[in-house]
mmCIF file of the protein (N, C-alpha, C, O) and its ligand, coordinates in Angstrom:
data_MODEL
# 
_entry.id   MODEL 
# 
loop_
_entity.id 
_entity.type 
_entity.pdbx_number_of_molecules 
1 polymer     1 
2 non-polymer 1 
# 
_entity_poly.entity_id                      1 
_entity_poly.type                           'polypeptide(L)' 
_entity_poly.nstd_linkage                   no 
_entity_poly.nstd_monomer                   no 
_entity_poly.pdbx_seq_one_letter_code       
;(UNK)(UNK)(UNK)(UNK)(UNK)(UNK)(UNK)(UNK)(UNK)(UNK)(UNK)(UNK)(UNK)(UNK)(UNK)(UNK)
(UNK)(UNK)(UNK)(UNK)(UNK)(UNK)(UNK)(UNK)(UNK)(UNK)(UNK)(UNK)(UNK)(UNK)(UNK)(UNK)
(UNK)(UNK)(UNK)(UNK)(UNK)(UNK)(UNK)(UNK)(UNK)(UNK)(UNK)(UNK)(UNK)(UNK)(UNK)(UNK)
(UNK)(UNK)(UNK)
;
_entity_poly.pdbx_seq_one_letter_code_can   XXXXXXXXXXXXXXXXXXXXXXXXXXXXXXXXXXXXXXXXXXXXXXXXXXX 
_entity_poly.pdbx_strand_id                 A 
# 
loop_
_entity_poly_seq.entity_id 
_entity_poly_seq.num 
_entity_poly_seq.mon_id 
_entity_poly_seq.hetero 
1 1  UNK n 
1 2  UNK n 
1 3  UNK n 
1 4  UNK n 
1 5  UNK n 
1 6  UNK n 
1 7  UNK n 
1 8  UNK n 
1 9  UNK n 
1 10 UNK n 
1 11 UNK n 
1 12 UNK n 
1 13 UNK n 
1 14 UNK n 
1 15 UNK n 
1 16 UNK n 
1 17 UNK n 
1 18 UNK n 
1 19 UNK n 
1 20 UNK n 
1 21 UNK n 
1 22 UNK n 
1 23 UNK n 
1 24 UNK n 
1 25 UNK n 
1 26 UNK n 
1 27 UNK n 
1 28 UNK n 
1 29 UNK n 
1 30 UNK n 
1 31 UNK n 
1 32 UNK n 
1 33 UNK n 
1 34 UNK n 
1 35 UNK n 
1 36 UNK n 
1 37 UNK n 
1 38 UNK n 
1 39 UNK n 
1 40 UNK n 
1 41 UNK n 
1 42 UNK n 
1 43 UNK n 
1 44 UNK n 
1 45 UNK n 
1 46 UNK n 
1 47 UNK n 
1 48 UNK n 
1 49 UNK n 
1 50 UNK n 
1 51 UNK n 
# 
loop_
_struct_asym.id 
_struct_asym.entity_id 
A 1 
B 2 
# 
loop_
_chem_comp.id 
_chem_comp.type 
_chem_comp.mon_nstd_flag 
UNK 'L-peptide linking' . 
ZN  non-polymer         . 
# 
_pdbx_entity_nonpoly.entity_id   2 
_pdbx_entity_nonpoly.name        ? 
_pdbx_entity_nonpoly.comp_id     ZN 
# 
_pdbx_nonpoly_scheme.asym_id         B 
_pdbx_nonpoly_scheme.entity_id       2 
_pdbx_nonpoly_scheme.mon_id          ZN 
_pdbx_nonpoly_scheme.ndb_seq_num     1 
_pdbx_nonpoly_scheme.pdb_seq_num     101 
_pdbx_nonpoly_scheme.auth_seq_num    101 
_pdbx_nonpoly_scheme.pdb_mon_id      ZN 
_pdbx_nonpoly_scheme.auth_mon_id     ZN 
_pdbx_nonpoly_scheme.pdb_strand_id   A 
_pdbx_nonpoly_scheme.pdb_ins_code    . 
# 
loop_
_atom_site.group_PDB 
_atom_site.id 
_atom_site.type_symbol 
_atom_site.label_atom_id 
_atom_site.label_alt_id 
_atom_site.label_comp_id 
_atom_site.label_asym_id 
_atom_site.label_entity_id 
_atom_site.label_seq_id 
_atom_site.pdbx_PDB_ins_code 
_atom_site.Cartn_x 
_atom_site.Cartn_y 
_atom_site.Cartn_z 
_atom_site.occupancy 
_atom_site.B_iso_or_equiv 
_atom_site.pdbx_formal_charge 
_atom_site.auth_seq_id 
_atom_site.auth_comp_id 
_atom_site.auth_asym_id 
_atom_site.auth_atom_id 
_atom_site.pdbx_PDB_model_num 
ATOM   1   N  N  . UNK A 1 1  ? -28.731 24.162  -1.466 1.00 0.00 ? 1   UNK A N  1 
ATOM   2   C  CA . UNK A 1 1  ? -27.704 23.438  -2.366 1.00 0.00 ? 1   UNK A CA 1 
ATOM   3   C  C  . UNK A 1 1  ? -26.339 24.028  -2.157 1.00 0.00 ? 1   UNK A C  1 
ATOM   4   O  O  . UNK A 1 1  ? -26.127 25.223  -2.362 1.00 0.00 ? 1   UNK A O  1 
ATOM   5   N  N  . UNK A 1 2  ? -25.429 23.206  -1.756 1.00 0.00 ? 2   UNK A N  1 
ATOM   6   C  CA . UNK A 1 2  ? -24.043 23.703  -1.539 1.00 0.00 ? 2   UNK A CA 1 
ATOM   7   C  C  . UNK A 1 2  ? -23.328 23.524  -2.832 1.00 0.00 ? 2   UNK A C  1 
ATOM   8   O  O  . UNK A 1 2  ? -23.470 22.516  -3.524 1.00 0.00 ? 2   UNK A O  1 
ATOM   9   N  N  . UNK A 1 3  ? -22.558 24.522  -3.141 1.00 0.00 ? 3   UNK A N  1 
ATOM   10  C  CA . UNK A 1 3  ? -21.791 24.532  -4.379 1.00 0.00 ? 3   UNK A CA 1 
ATOM   11  C  C  . UNK A 1 3  ? -20.499 23.841  -4.307 1.00 0.00 ? 3   UNK A C  1 
ATOM   12  O  O  . UNK A 1 3  ? -20.180 23.011  -5.160 1.00 0.00 ? 3   UNK A O  1 
ATOM   13  N  N  . UNK A 1 4  ? -19.702 24.172  -3.263 1.00 0.00 ? 4   UNK A N  1 
ATOM   14  C  CA . UNK A 1 4  ? -18.418 23.556  -3.106 1.00 0.00 ? 4   UNK A CA 1 
ATOM   15  C  C  . UNK A 1 4  ? -18.518 22.254  -2.315 1.00 0.00 ? 4   UNK A C  1 
ATOM   16  O  O  . UNK A 1 4  ? -19.265 22.152  -1.342 1.00 0.00 ? 4   UNK A O  1 
ATOM   17  N  N  . UNK A 1 5  ? -17.752 21.274  -2.754 1.00 0.00 ? 5   UNK A N  1 
ATOM   18  C  CA . UNK A 1 5  ? -17.709 20.084  -2.017 1.00 0.00 ? 5   UNK A CA 1 
ATOM   19  C  C  . UNK A 1 5  ? -16.754 20.202  -0.833 1.00 0.00 ? 5   UNK A C  1 
ATOM   20  O  O  . UNK A 1 5  ? -15.673 20.766  -1.000 1.00 0.00 ? 5   UNK A O  1 
ATOM   21  N  N  . UNK A 1 6  ? -17.087 19.711  0.330  1.00 0.00 ? 6   UNK A N  1 
ATOM   22  C  CA . UNK A 1 6  ? -16.200 19.809  1.436  1.00 0.00 ? 6   UNK A CA 1 
ATOM   23  C  C  . UNK A 1 6  ? -14.983 18.921  1.191  1.00 0.00 ? 6   UNK A C  1 
ATOM   24  O  O  . UNK A 1 6  ? -15.065 17.931  0.465  1.00 0.00 ? 6   UNK A O  1 
ATOM   25  N  N  . UNK A 1 7  ? -13.882 19.273  1.787  1.00 0.00 ? 7   UNK A N  1 
ATOM   26  C  CA . UNK A 1 7  ? -12.644 18.447  1.633  1.00 0.00 ? 7   UNK A CA 1 
ATOM   27  C  C  . UNK A 1 7  ? -12.835 17.118  2.309  1.00 0.00 ? 7   UNK A C  1 
ATOM   28  O  O  . UNK A 1 7  ? -13.497 17.032  3.343  1.00 0.00 ? 7   UNK A O  1 
ATOM   29  N  N  . UNK A 1 8  ? -12.261 16.075  1.737  1.00 0.00 ? 8   UNK A N  1 
ATOM   30  C  CA . UNK A 1 8  ? -12.342 14.753  2.324  1.00 0.00 ? 8   UNK A CA 1 
ATOM   31  C  C  . UNK A 1 8  ? -11.602 14.787  3.678  1.00 0.00 ? 8   UNK A C  1 
ATOM   32  O  O  . UNK A 1 8  ? -10.540 15.392  3.822  1.00 0.00 ? 8   UNK A O  1 
ATOM   33  N  N  . UNK A 1 9  ? -12.198 14.130  4.626  1.00 0.00 ? 9   UNK A N  1 
ATOM   34  C  CA . UNK A 1 9  ? -11.552 14.047  5.945  1.00 0.00 ? 9   UNK A CA 1 
ATOM   35  C  C  . UNK A 1 9  ? -10.319 13.205  5.880  1.00 0.00 ? 9   UNK A C  1 
ATOM   36  O  O  . UNK A 1 9  ? -10.307 12.124  5.291  1.00 0.00 ? 9   UNK A O  1 
ATOM   37  N  N  . UNK A 1 10 ? -9.277  13.714  6.492  1.00 0.00 ? 10  UNK A N  1 
ATOM   38  C  CA . UNK A 1 10 ? -8.003  13.002  6.463  1.00 0.00 ? 10  UNK A CA 1 
ATOM   39  C  C  . UNK A 1 10 ? -7.502  12.759  7.883  1.00 0.00 ? 10  UNK A C  1 
ATOM   40  O  O  . UNK A 1 10 ? -7.952  13.366  8.855  1.00 0.00 ? 10  UNK A O  1 
ATOM   41  N  N  . UNK A 1 11 ? -6.576  11.866  7.940  1.00 0.00 ? 11  UNK A N  1 
ATOM   42  C  CA . UNK A 1 11 ? -5.968  11.540  9.271  1.00 0.00 ? 11  UNK A CA 1 
ATOM   43  C  C  . UNK A 1 11 ? -4.557  11.147  8.996  1.00 0.00 ? 11  UNK A C  1 
ATOM   44  O  O  . UNK A 1 11 ? -4.256  10.527  7.975  1.00 0.00 ? 11  UNK A O  1 
ATOM   45  N  N  . UNK A 1 12 ? -3.645  11.520  9.947  1.00 0.00 ? 12  UNK A N  1 
ATOM   46  C  CA . UNK A 1 12 ? -2.267  11.142  9.771  1.00 0.00 ? 12  UNK A CA 1 
ATOM   47  C  C  . UNK A 1 12 ? -1.944  9.831   10.453 1.00 0.00 ? 12  UNK A C  1 
ATOM   48  O  O  . UNK A 1 12 ? -2.231  9.640   11.634 1.00 0.00 ? 12  UNK A O  1 
ATOM   49  N  N  . UNK A 1 13 ? -1.363  8.961   9.719  1.00 0.00 ? 13  UNK A N  1 
ATOM   50  C  CA . UNK A 1 13 ? -0.966  7.668   10.313 1.00 0.00 ? 13  UNK A CA 1 
ATOM   51  C  C  . UNK A 1 13 ? 0.106   7.875   11.353 1.00 0.00 ? 13  UNK A C  1 
ATOM   52  O  O  . UNK A 1 13 ? 1.071   8.606   11.129 1.00 0.00 ? 13  UNK A O  1 
ATOM   53  N  N  . UNK A 1 14 ? -0.064  7.228   12.497 1.00 0.00 ? 14  UNK A N  1 
ATOM   54  C  CA . UNK A 1 14 ? 0.981   7.378   13.551 1.00 0.00 ? 14  UNK A CA 1 
ATOM   55  C  C  . UNK A 1 14 ? 2.178   6.553   13.239 1.00 0.00 ? 14  UNK A C  1 
ATOM   56  O  O  . UNK A 1 14 ? 3.195   6.708   13.915 1.00 0.00 ? 14  UNK A O  1 
ATOM   57  N  N  . UNK A 1 15 ? 2.140   5.679   12.259 1.00 0.00 ? 15  UNK A N  1 
ATOM   58  C  CA . UNK A 1 15 ? 3.248   4.812   11.986 1.00 0.00 ? 15  UNK A CA 1 
ATOM   59  C  C  . UNK A 1 15 ? 4.083   5.328   10.823 1.00 0.00 ? 15  UNK A C  1 
ATOM   60  O  O  . UNK A 1 15 ? 5.280   5.566   10.983 1.00 0.00 ? 15  UNK A O  1 
ATOM   61  N  N  . UNK A 1 16 ? 3.462   5.509   9.637  1.00 0.00 ? 16  UNK A N  1 
ATOM   62  C  CA . UNK A 1 16 ? 4.168   5.979   8.430  1.00 0.00 ? 16  UNK A CA 1 
ATOM   63  C  C  . UNK A 1 16 ? 4.140   7.479   8.293  1.00 0.00 ? 16  UNK A C  1 
ATOM   64  O  O  . UNK A 1 16 ? 4.886   8.018   7.477  1.00 0.00 ? 16  UNK A O  1 
ATOM   65  N  N  . UNK A 1 17 ? 3.300   8.201   9.067  1.00 0.00 ? 17  UNK A N  1 
ATOM   66  C  CA . UNK A 1 17 ? 3.206   9.642   8.964  1.00 0.00 ? 17  UNK A CA 1 
ATOM   67  C  C  . UNK A 1 17 ? 2.525   10.114  7.698  1.00 0.00 ? 17  UNK A C  1 
ATOM   68  O  O  . UNK A 1 17 ? 2.489   11.319  7.448  1.00 0.00 ? 17  UNK A O  1 
ATOM   69  N  N  . UNK A 1 18 ? 2.027   9.291   6.951  1.00 0.00 ? 18  UNK A N  1 
ATOM   70  C  CA . UNK A 1 18 ? 1.366   9.699   5.711  1.00 0.00 ? 18  UNK A CA 1 
ATOM   71  C  C  . UNK A 1 18 ? -0.047  10.220  6.082  1.00 0.00 ? 18  UNK A C  1 
ATOM   72  O  O  . UNK A 1 18 ? -0.708  9.677   6.967  1.00 0.00 ? 18  UNK A O  1 
ATOM   73  N  N  . UNK A 1 19 ? -0.483  11.277  5.386  1.00 0.00 ? 19  UNK A N  1 
ATOM   74  C  CA . UNK A 1 19 ? -1.786  11.801  5.615  1.00 0.00 ? 19  UNK A CA 1 
ATOM   75  C  C  . UNK A 1 19 ? -2.692  11.207  4.554  1.00 0.00 ? 19  UNK A C  1 
ATOM   76  O  O  . UNK A 1 19 ? -2.529  11.460  3.360  1.00 0.00 ? 19  UNK A O  1 
ATOM   77  N  N  . UNK A 1 20 ? -3.656  10.408  5.014  1.00 0.00 ? 20  UNK A N  1 
ATOM   78  C  CA . UNK A 1 20 ? -4.519  9.635   4.132  1.00 0.00 ? 20  UNK A CA 1 
ATOM   79  C  C  . UNK A 1 20 ? -5.949  9.994   4.438  1.00 0.00 ? 20  UNK A C  1 
ATOM   80  O  O  . UNK A 1 20 ? -6.249  10.548  5.495  1.00 0.00 ? 20  UNK A O  1 
ATOM   81  N  N  . UNK A 1 21 ? -6.863  9.668   3.478  1.00 0.00 ? 21  UNK A N  1 
ATOM   82  C  CA . UNK A 1 21 ? -8.303  9.810   3.800  1.00 0.00 ? 21  UNK A CA 1 
ATOM   83  C  C  . UNK A 1 21 ? -8.690  8.715   4.729  1.00 0.00 ? 21  UNK A C  1 
ATOM   84  O  O  . UNK A 1 21 ? -8.035  7.683   4.879  1.00 0.00 ? 21  UNK A O  1 
ATOM   85  N  N  . UNK A 1 22 ? -9.801  9.008   5.345  1.00 0.00 ? 22  UNK A N  1 
ATOM   86  C  CA . UNK A 1 22 ? -10.309 8.015   6.364  1.00 0.00 ? 22  UNK A CA 1 
ATOM   87  C  C  . UNK A 1 22 ? -10.622 6.677   5.812  1.00 0.00 ? 22  UNK A C  1 
ATOM   88  O  O  . UNK A 1 22 ? -10.776 5.711   6.559  1.00 0.00 ? 22  UNK A O  1 
ATOM   89  N  N  . UNK A 1 23 ? -10.723 6.594   4.489  1.00 0.00 ? 23  UNK A N  1 
ATOM   90  C  CA . UNK A 1 23 ? -10.909 5.260   3.858  1.00 0.00 ? 23  UNK A CA 1 
ATOM   91  C  C  . UNK A 1 23 ? -9.799  4.295   4.164  1.00 0.00 ? 23  UNK A C  1 
ATOM   92  O  O  . UNK A 1 23 ? -9.973  3.076   4.140  1.00 0.00 ? 23  UNK A O  1 
ATOM   93  N  N  . UNK A 1 24 ? -8.646  4.872   4.454  1.00 0.00 ? 24  UNK A N  1 
ATOM   94  C  CA . UNK A 1 24 ? -7.500  4.048   4.695  1.00 0.00 ? 24  UNK A CA 1 
ATOM   95  C  C  . UNK A 1 24 ? -7.350  3.617   6.127  1.00 0.00 ? 24  UNK A C  1 
ATOM   96  O  O  . UNK A 1 24 ? -6.422  2.898   6.497  1.00 0.00 ? 24  UNK A O  1 
ATOM   97  N  N  . UNK A 1 25 ? -8.306  4.086   6.936  1.00 0.00 ? 25  UNK A N  1 
ATOM   98  C  CA . UNK A 1 25 ? -8.233  3.746   8.387  1.00 0.00 ? 25  UNK A CA 1 
ATOM   99  C  C  . UNK A 1 25 ? -9.461  3.018   8.796  1.00 0.00 ? 25  UNK A C  1 
ATOM   100 O  O  . UNK A 1 25 ? -10.563 3.285   8.316  1.00 0.00 ? 25  UNK A O  1 
ATOM   101 N  N  . UNK A 1 26 ? -9.255  2.072   9.710  1.00 0.00 ? 26  UNK A N  1 
ATOM   102 C  CA . UNK A 1 26 ? -10.394 1.434   10.325 1.00 0.00 ? 26  UNK A CA 1 
ATOM   103 C  C  . UNK A 1 26 ? -10.981 2.457   11.288 1.00 0.00 ? 26  UNK A C  1 
ATOM   104 O  O  . UNK A 1 26 ? -10.303 3.402   11.692 1.00 0.00 ? 26  UNK A O  1 
ATOM   105 N  N  . UNK A 1 27 ? -12.235 2.263   11.651 1.00 0.00 ? 27  UNK A N  1 
ATOM   106 C  CA . UNK A 1 27 ? -12.891 3.224   12.505 1.00 0.00 ? 27  UNK A CA 1 
ATOM   107 C  C  . UNK A 1 27 ? -12.066 3.394   13.802 1.00 0.00 ? 27  UNK A C  1 
ATOM   108 O  O  . UNK A 1 27 ? -11.719 2.417   14.467 1.00 0.00 ? 27  UNK A O  1 
ATOM   109 N  N  . UNK A 1 28 ? -11.763 4.669   14.141 1.00 0.00 ? 28  UNK A N  1 
ATOM   110 C  CA . UNK A 1 28 ? -11.085 5.000   15.337 1.00 0.00 ? 28  UNK A CA 1 
ATOM   111 C  C  . UNK A 1 28 ? -9.618  4.496   15.476 1.00 0.00 ? 28  UNK A C  1 
ATOM   112 O  O  . UNK A 1 28 ? -9.003  4.518   16.542 1.00 0.00 ? 28  UNK A O  1 
ATOM   113 N  N  . UNK A 1 29 ? -9.123  4.046   14.310 1.00 0.00 ? 29  UNK A N  1 
ATOM   114 C  CA . UNK A 1 29 ? -7.718  3.636   14.326 1.00 0.00 ? 29  UNK A CA 1 
ATOM   115 C  C  . UNK A 1 29 ? -6.820  4.756   13.898 1.00 0.00 ? 29  UNK A C  1 
ATOM   116 O  O  . UNK A 1 29 ? -7.207  5.557   13.048 1.00 0.00 ? 29  UNK A O  1 
ATOM   117 N  N  . UNK A 1 30 ? -5.624  4.847   14.458 1.00 0.00 ? 30  UNK A N  1 
ATOM   118 C  CA . UNK A 1 30 ? -4.676  5.889   14.173 1.00 0.00 ? 30  UNK A CA 1 
ATOM   119 C  C  . UNK A 1 30 ? -3.605  5.380   13.204 1.00 0.00 ? 30  UNK A C  1 
ATOM   120 O  O  . UNK A 1 30 ? -2.741  6.142   12.771 1.00 0.00 ? 30  UNK A O  1 
ATOM   121 N  N  . UNK A 1 31 ? -3.666  4.110   12.873 1.00 0.00 ? 31  UNK A N  1 
ATOM   122 C  CA . UNK A 1 31 ? -2.737  3.528   11.978 1.00 0.00 ? 31  UNK A CA 1 
ATOM   123 C  C  . UNK A 1 31 ? -3.369  3.055   10.709 1.00 0.00 ? 31  UNK A C  1 
ATOM   124 O  O  . UNK A 1 31 ? -4.376  2.347   10.738 1.00 0.00 ? 31  UNK A O  1 
ATOM   125 N  N  . UNK A 1 32 ? -2.779  3.443   9.557  1.00 0.00 ? 32  UNK A N  1 
ATOM   126 C  CA . UNK A 1 32 ? -3.441  3.098   8.258  1.00 0.00 ? 32  UNK A CA 1 
ATOM   127 C  C  . UNK A 1 32 ? -3.426  1.631   8.009  1.00 0.00 ? 32  UNK A C  1 
ATOM   128 O  O  . UNK A 1 32 ? -2.732  0.880   8.695  1.00 0.00 ? 32  UNK A O  1 
ATOM   129 N  N  . UNK A 1 33 ? -4.211  1.197   7.000  1.00 0.00 ? 33  UNK A N  1 
ATOM   130 C  CA . UNK A 1 33 ? -4.307  -0.196  6.712  1.00 0.00 ? 33  UNK A CA 1 
ATOM   131 C  C  . UNK A 1 33 ? -2.984  -0.761  6.251  1.00 0.00 ? 33  UNK A C  1 
ATOM   132 O  O  . UNK A 1 33 ? -2.672  -1.911  6.560  1.00 0.00 ? 33  UNK A O  1 
ATOM   133 N  N  . UNK A 1 34 ? -2.175  0.029   5.503  1.00 0.00 ? 34  UNK A N  1 
ATOM   134 C  CA . UNK A 1 34 ? -0.945  -0.418  5.006  1.00 0.00 ? 34  UNK A CA 1 
ATOM   135 C  C  . UNK A 1 34 ? -0.069  -0.855  6.176  1.00 0.00 ? 34  UNK A C  1 
ATOM   136 O  O  . UNK A 1 34 ? 0.444   -1.974  6.172  1.00 0.00 ? 34  UNK A O  1 
ATOM   137 N  N  . UNK A 1 35 ? 0.115   0.017   7.191  1.00 0.00 ? 35  UNK A N  1 
ATOM   138 C  CA . UNK A 1 35 ? 0.941   -0.267  8.244  1.00 0.00 ? 35  UNK A CA 1 
ATOM   139 C  C  . UNK A 1 35 ? 0.388   -1.411  9.101  1.00 0.00 ? 35  UNK A C  1 
ATOM   140 O  O  . UNK A 1 35 ? 1.132   -2.266  9.581  1.00 0.00 ? 35  UNK A O  1 
ATOM   141 N  N  . UNK A 1 36 ? -0.866  -1.403  9.267  1.00 0.00 ? 36  UNK A N  1 
ATOM   142 C  CA . UNK A 1 36 ? -1.482  -2.487  10.056 1.00 0.00 ? 36  UNK A CA 1 
ATOM   143 C  C  . UNK A 1 36 ? -1.269  -3.832  9.317  1.00 0.00 ? 36  UNK A C  1 
ATOM   144 O  O  . UNK A 1 36 ? -0.965  -4.839  9.956  1.00 0.00 ? 36  UNK A O  1 
ATOM   145 N  N  . UNK A 1 37 ? -1.418  -3.852  8.040  1.00 0.00 ? 37  UNK A N  1 
ATOM   146 C  CA . UNK A 1 37 ? -1.250  -5.115  7.279  1.00 0.00 ? 37  UNK A CA 1 
ATOM   147 C  C  . UNK A 1 37 ? 0.217   -5.482  7.314  1.00 0.00 ? 37  UNK A C  1 
ATOM   148 O  O  . UNK A 1 37 ? 0.544   -6.664  7.426  1.00 0.00 ? 37  UNK A O  1 
ATOM   149 N  N  . UNK A 1 38 ? 1.135   -4.492  7.219  1.00 0.00 ? 38  UNK A N  1 
ATOM   150 C  CA . UNK A 1 38 ? 2.533   -4.790  7.243  1.00 0.00 ? 38  UNK A CA 1 
ATOM   151 C  C  . UNK A 1 38 ? 2.984   -5.364  8.599  1.00 0.00 ? 38  UNK A C  1 
ATOM   152 O  O  . UNK A 1 38 ? 3.797   -6.285  8.683  1.00 0.00 ? 38  UNK A O  1 
ATOM   153 N  N  . UNK A 1 39 ? 2.401   -4.760  9.659  1.00 0.00 ? 39  UNK A N  1 
ATOM   154 C  CA . UNK A 1 39 ? 2.743   -5.259  10.976 1.00 0.00 ? 39  UNK A CA 1 
ATOM   155 C  C  . UNK A 1 39 ? 2.249   -6.680  11.166 1.00 0.00 ? 39  UNK A C  1 
ATOM   156 O  O  . UNK A 1 39 ? 2.951   -7.488  11.775 1.00 0.00 ? 39  UNK A O  1 
ATOM   157 N  N  . UNK A 1 40 ? 1.118   -7.001  10.689 1.00 0.00 ? 40  UNK A N  1 
ATOM   158 C  CA . UNK A 1 40 ? 0.611   -8.356  10.782 1.00 0.00 ? 40  UNK A CA 1 
ATOM   159 C  C  . UNK A 1 40 ? 1.492   -9.334  9.999  1.00 0.00 ? 40  UNK A C  1 
ATOM   160 O  O  . UNK A 1 40 ? 1.778   -10.446 10.444 1.00 0.00 ? 40  UNK A O  1 
ATOM   161 N  N  . UNK A 1 41 ? 1.925   -8.856  8.773  1.00 0.00 ? 41  UNK A N  1 
ATOM   162 C  CA . UNK A 1 41 ? 2.766   -9.732  7.954  1.00 0.00 ? 41  UNK A CA 1 
ATOM   163 C  C  . UNK A 1 41 ? 4.076   -9.962  8.668  1.00 0.00 ? 41  UNK A C  1 
ATOM   164 O  O  . UNK A 1 41 ? 4.601   -11.075 8.658  1.00 0.00 ? 41  UNK A O  1 
ATOM   165 N  N  . UNK A 1 42 ? 4.609   -8.934  9.283  1.00 0.00 ? 42  UNK A N  1 
ATOM   166 C  CA . UNK A 1 42 ? 5.848   -9.079  10.048 1.00 0.00 ? 42  UNK A CA 1 
ATOM   167 C  C  . UNK A 1 42 ? 5.722   -10.081 11.182 1.00 0.00 ? 42  UNK A C  1 
ATOM   168 O  O  . UNK A 1 42 ? 6.626   -10.871 11.455 1.00 0.00 ? 42  UNK A O  1 
ATOM   169 N  N  . UNK A 1 43 ? 4.599   -10.020 11.813 1.00 0.00 ? 43  UNK A N  1 
ATOM   170 C  CA . UNK A 1 43 ? 4.338   -10.987 12.900 1.00 0.00 ? 43  UNK A CA 1 
ATOM   171 C  C  . UNK A 1 43 ? 4.321   -12.376 12.378 1.00 0.00 ? 43  UNK A C  1 
ATOM   172 O  O  . UNK A 1 43 ? 4.890   -13.290 12.975 1.00 0.00 ? 43  UNK A O  1 
ATOM   173 N  N  . UNK A 1 44 ? 3.666   -12.543 11.254 1.00 0.00 ? 44  UNK A N  1 
ATOM   174 C  CA . UNK A 1 44 ? 3.545   -13.886 10.632 1.00 0.00 ? 44  UNK A CA 1 
ATOM   175 C  C  . UNK A 1 44 ? 4.993   -14.387 10.206 1.00 0.00 ? 44  UNK A C  1 
ATOM   176 O  O  . UNK A 1 44 ? 5.402   -15.525 10.433 1.00 0.00 ? 44  UNK A O  1 
ATOM   177 N  N  . UNK A 1 45 ? 5.695   -13.418 9.577  1.00 0.00 ? 45  UNK A N  1 
ATOM   178 C  CA . UNK A 1 45 ? 7.080   -13.768 9.199  1.00 0.00 ? 45  UNK A CA 1 
ATOM   179 C  C  . UNK A 1 45 ? 7.965   -14.199 10.391 1.00 0.00 ? 45  UNK A C  1 
ATOM   180 O  O  . UNK A 1 45 ? 8.716   -15.172 10.321 1.00 0.00 ? 45  UNK A O  1 
ATOM   181 N  N  . UNK A 1 46 ? 7.839   -13.437 11.467 1.00 0.00 ? 46  UNK A N  1 
ATOM   182 C  CA . UNK A 1 46 ? 8.670   -13.665 12.627 1.00 0.00 ? 46  UNK A CA 1 
ATOM   183 C  C  . UNK A 1 46 ? 8.319   -15.065 13.229 1.00 0.00 ? 46  UNK A C  1 
ATOM   184 O  O  . UNK A 1 46 ? 9.200   -15.808 13.661 1.00 0.00 ? 46  UNK A O  1 
ATOM   185 N  N  . UNK A 1 47 ? 7.035   -15.379 13.237 1.00 0.00 ? 47  UNK A N  1 
ATOM   186 C  CA . UNK A 1 47 ? 6.677   -16.654 13.906 1.00 0.00 ? 47  UNK A CA 1 
ATOM   187 C  C  . UNK A 1 47 ? 7.031   -17.752 12.998 1.00 0.00 ? 47  UNK A C  1 
ATOM   188 O  O  . UNK A 1 47 ? 7.399   -18.818 13.491 1.00 0.00 ? 47  UNK A O  1 
ATOM   189 N  N  . UNK A 1 48 ? 6.954   -17.597 11.630 1.00 0.00 ? 48  UNK A N  1 
ATOM   190 C  CA . UNK A 1 48 ? 7.231   -18.748 10.756 1.00 0.00 ? 48  UNK A CA 1 
ATOM   191 C  C  . UNK A 1 48 ? 8.752   -18.994 10.648 1.00 0.00 ? 48  UNK A C  1 
ATOM   192 O  O  . UNK A 1 48 ? 9.183   -20.083 10.268 1.00 0.00 ? 48  UNK A O  1 
ATOM   193 N  N  . UNK A 1 49 ? 9.564   -17.960 10.990 1.00 0.00 ? 49  UNK A N  1 
ATOM   194 C  CA . UNK A 1 49 ? 11.009  -18.200 10.986 1.00 0.00 ? 49  UNK A CA 1 
ATOM   195 C  C  . UNK A 1 49 ? 11.496  -19.225 12.004 1.00 0.00 ? 49  UNK A C  1 
ATOM   196 O  O  . UNK A 1 49 ? 12.529  -19.874 11.838 1.00 0.00 ? 49  UNK A O  1 
ATOM   197 N  N  . UNK A 1 50 ? 10.722  -19.335 13.033 1.00 0.00 ? 50  UNK A N  1 
ATOM   198 C  CA . UNK A 1 50 ? 11.112  -20.293 14.066 1.00 0.00 ? 50  UNK A CA 1 
ATOM   199 C  C  . UNK A 1 50 ? 10.945  -21.746 13.679 1.00 0.00 ? 50  UNK A C  1 
ATOM   200 O  O  . UNK A 1 50 ? 11.497  -22.641 14.318 1.00 0.00 ? 50  UNK A O  1 
ATOM   201 N  N  . UNK A 1 51 ? 10.184  -21.968 12.633 1.00 0.00 ? 51  UNK A N  1 
ATOM   202 C  CA . UNK A 1 51 ? 10.013  -23.404 12.231 1.00 0.00 ? 51  UNK A CA 1 
ATOM   203 C  C  . UNK A 1 51 ? 11.263  -23.954 11.553 1.00 0.00 ? 51  UNK A C  1 
ATOM   204 O  O  . UNK A 1 51 ? 11.289  -25.121 11.160 1.00 0.00 ? 51  UNK A O  1 
HETATM 205 ZN ZN . ZN  B 2 .  ? 0.666   4.045   7.857  1.00 0.00 2 101 ZN  A ZN 1 
# 
């Protein structure tokens, strides 16, 4: 029986530099979901501007 809980695994986002738990990252991704979502939104914004 272990007494102390191990620290949650964290990873630093390569985009925003925030250190977040792995819950915020897709498997093997170095960019957090926030940045990934923002990047996708930017892409959609950029493409819709042309209309
Ligand atoms: Zn990020």
